[in-house]
C-alpha positions as CSV (number, residue, x, y, z in Angstrom):
1,M,0.0,0.6,0.4
2,V,3.2,2.0,0.6
3,Q,5.0,1.7,-2.9
4,S,2.0,2.8,-5.1
5,P,-0.9,5.9,-4.4
6,F,-3.5,3.1,-6.1
7,G,-2.6,0.5,-3.1
8,A,-4.7,3.6,-0.8
9,L,-6.8,3.9,-3.2
10,T,-8.5,0.3,-3.9
11,F,-8.2,0.3,0.1
12,V,-10.8,3.4,0.4
13,A,-12.5,2.5,-2.2
14,A,-14.7,-0.4,-0.8
15,P,-15.8,1.1,1.8
16,A,-16.4,4.7,0.8
17,M,-19.0,2.1,-2.4
18,L,-20.1,0.5,1.4
19,T,-21.0,4.1,2.2
20,N,-23.1,4.8,-1.0
21,A,-24.2,1.9,-1.4
22,S,-26.0,2.4,2.4
23,S,-26.7,5.9,2.0
24,V,-29.0,4.3,-1.0
25,V,-31.1,1.8,1.8
26,A,-31.3,4.4,4.3
27,L,-32.9,7.2,1.4
28,S,-35.2,4.2,0.6
29,T,-35.8,3.3,4.2
30,I,-37.4,6.6,5.4
31,D,-39.3,6.7,2.5
32,R,-41.0,3.7,3.5
33,M,-41.1,4.7,6.4
34,L,-42.5,8.3,5.3
35,R,-44.8,5.1,3.4
36,T,-45.5,3.5,6.6
37,R,-47.5,6.7,8.5
38,D,-49.5,8.3,5.8
39,R,-50.6,4.2,6.0
40,M,-51.4,4.7,9.4
41,H,-53.1,7.7,8.9
42,E,-55.3,5.8,6.2
43,L,-56.4,3.2,8.4
44,F,-57.0,5.7,11.5
45,A,-59.4,7.3,9.0
46,R,-61.2,4.6,8.6
47,S,-61.7,3.2,12.2
48,Q,-62.9,6.9,12.5
49,A,-65.6,7.0,8.8
50,A,-67.7,4.1,10.1
51,K,-69.5,1.7,11.4
52,A,-67.4,-1.6,10.7
53,S,-68.8,-5.3,11.0
54,E,-67.3,-7.1,14.3
55,Q,-64.8,-9.0,11.3
56,E,-64.0,-5.7,10.0
57,A,-62.5,-3.8,12.8
58,A,-61.3,-7.6,13.7
59,R,-59.1,-7.4,10.4
60,L,-58.0,-3.0,10.7
61,I,-57.0,-4.0,14.5
62,E,-55.2,-7.1,12.8
63,Q,-53.6,-4.2,9.9
64,V,-53.0,-1.0,12.6
65,D,-50.8,-4.0,14.7
66,R,-49.0,-5.3,10.8
67,V,-48.5,-1.5,10.2
68,E,-47.0,-0.6,12.7
69,S,-44.6,-3.5,14.0
70,Q,-43.4,-2.4,10.4
71,A,-42.8,1.0,11.7
72,A,-39.8,-0.1,14.6
73,L,-39.0,-3.0,12.3
74,L,-38.0,0.2,9.7
75,L,-36.7,2.2,12.7
76,R,-34.4,-1.4,13.6
77,A,-33.0,-1.8,10.0
78,L,-32.8,2.1,9.7
79,R,-30.8,2.3,13.1
80,S,-28.8,-0.2,11.3
81,I,-27.6,1.2,8.6
82,Y,-27.2,4.9,9.7
83,V,-24.5,2.6,12.5
84,A,-23.4,0.9,9.2
85,L,-22.5,4.2,7.8
86,A,-21.3,5.2,10.3
87,A,-18.6,2.6,10.2
88,F,-17.8,3.2,7.0
89,A,-17.4,6.4,6.9
90,C,-14.2,6.0,10.1
91,A,-13.1,2.8,7.9
92,T,-12.0,5.4,5.3
93,L,-10.7,7.8,6.9
94,V,-9.6,4.8,9.2
95,T,-7.8,3.1,5.7
96,L,-6.6,6.8,4.7
97,L,-5.0,7.9,8.0
98,G,-3.0,4.5,7.1
99,A,-2.1,5.1,4.6
100,G,-0.9,8.7,5.2
101,V,1.4,7.9,8.3
102,A,3.2,4.6,7.2
103,S,5.3,5.5,5.1
104,F,6.1,8.3,8.7
105,Q,5.7,6.1,11.1
106,G,6.3,2.8,11.0
107,A,4.3,-0.9,10.0
108,L,3.1,-1.1,13.4
109,W,1.1,2.3,12.5
110,L,0.2,0.2,9.0
111,H,-1.3,-2.7,11.5
112,V,-3.0,-1.1,13.8
113,L,-4.8,1.1,10.9
114,A,-5.9,-1.4,9.3
115,G,-7.1,-3.7,12.1
116,L,-9.0,-0.7,12.8
117,G,-10.4,-0.5,9.3
118,V,-11.4,-3.7,9.0
119,A,-13.3,-4.3,12.6
120,L,-14.2,-1.1,11.3
121,G,-15.9,-2.6,7.5
122,L,-16.8,-5.9,9.4
123,V,-19.5,-3.6,12.1
124,G,-20.7,-2.0,9.0
125,V,-20.4,-4.8,7.2
126,G,-22.8,-6.1,10.2
127,G,-25.8,-3.5,10.6
128,L,-25.3,-3.7,6.8
129,V,-27.2,-7.5,7.0
130,F,-28.5,-7.3,10.0
131,G,-30.2,-3.4,8.4
132,C,-31.7,-5.3,4.9
133,V,-32.8,-8.7,6.9
134,S,-35.0,-6.0,9.4
135,L,-35.8,-4.9,5.4
136,F,-37.5,-8.7,4.8
137,R,-39.0,-8.8,7.6
138,A,-41.0,-5.3,7.3
139,T,-41.6,-5.9,3.6
140,Q,-43.2,-9.7,4.8
141,L,-45.9,-7.5,6.8
142,S,-46.7,-4.6,4.1
143,L,-47.2,-9.0,2.1
144,L,-49.4,-9.7,4.7
145,N,-52.2,-6.1,4.7
146,I,-51.7,-6.3,1.4
147,R,-52.7,-10.2,1.0
148,D,-55.7,-8.9,3.6
149,E,-57.3,-6.3,1.5
150,A,-56.7,-8.4,-1.1
151,A,-59.4,-11.2,0.6
152,A,-61.3,-8.2,1.6
153,V,-61.9,-7.1,-1.5
154,R,-62.9,-10.2,-2.8
155,E,-65.6,-10.4,0.0
156,R,-67.3,-7.5,-0.7
157,Q,-67.4,-7.8,-4.7
158,A,-68.5,-11.4,-4.1
159,E,-71.4,-9.8,-0.7
160,R,-72.3,-7.9,-3.8
161,K,-72.8,-10.1,-6.5
162,T,-74.7,-13.0,-4.2
163,A,-76.8,-9.3,-3.8
164,A,-77.4,-8.7,-6.8
165,G,-78.2,-12.4,-8.1
166,G,-80.9,-12.3,-5.0
167,G,-82.0,-9.2,-5.6
168,R,-83.3,-10.3,-9.4
169,G,-84.6,-13.4,-8.6
170,G,-81.6,-15.6,-9.7
171,A,-82.1,-14.6,-12.4
172,D,-78.6,-15.1,-12.7
173,R,-78.6,-18.3,-13.9
174,R,-76.9,-20.5,-16.8
């Protein structure tokens, strides 16, 4: 690393790219958190709007619980991603310091800073992985709500079709 300036750039590039990737994941997680907040507002409005059947009220409570859990998972993911961002940024700085100090201070500093850079990189990767696992779990909860709403739409449409068919005296029979 000391003999070539490109060696230092190589060691800086990896944490810098991971910092960029973590930033993109953090931005998308913030967006998802905002959409989850909007979803909770929709569910609140629905709970205030009209009298619902017992089944619809239970479905609404299940969805509220899932959206709340989803928000907690997104917050956990965001926290982990921020730790990863900080670790990758620190790893980049430590690597730059190591490249600059190594030629003046000797091999001991090079080994200390290289070890610190690797440790920070591992913390960053761990934070990114943990954040992505939390994002995956939040996505699963979102899918459960989508499936629940799809089932509710199908039920309502079936009820309407039955009511329309029953009102005509069975004229829709084939």
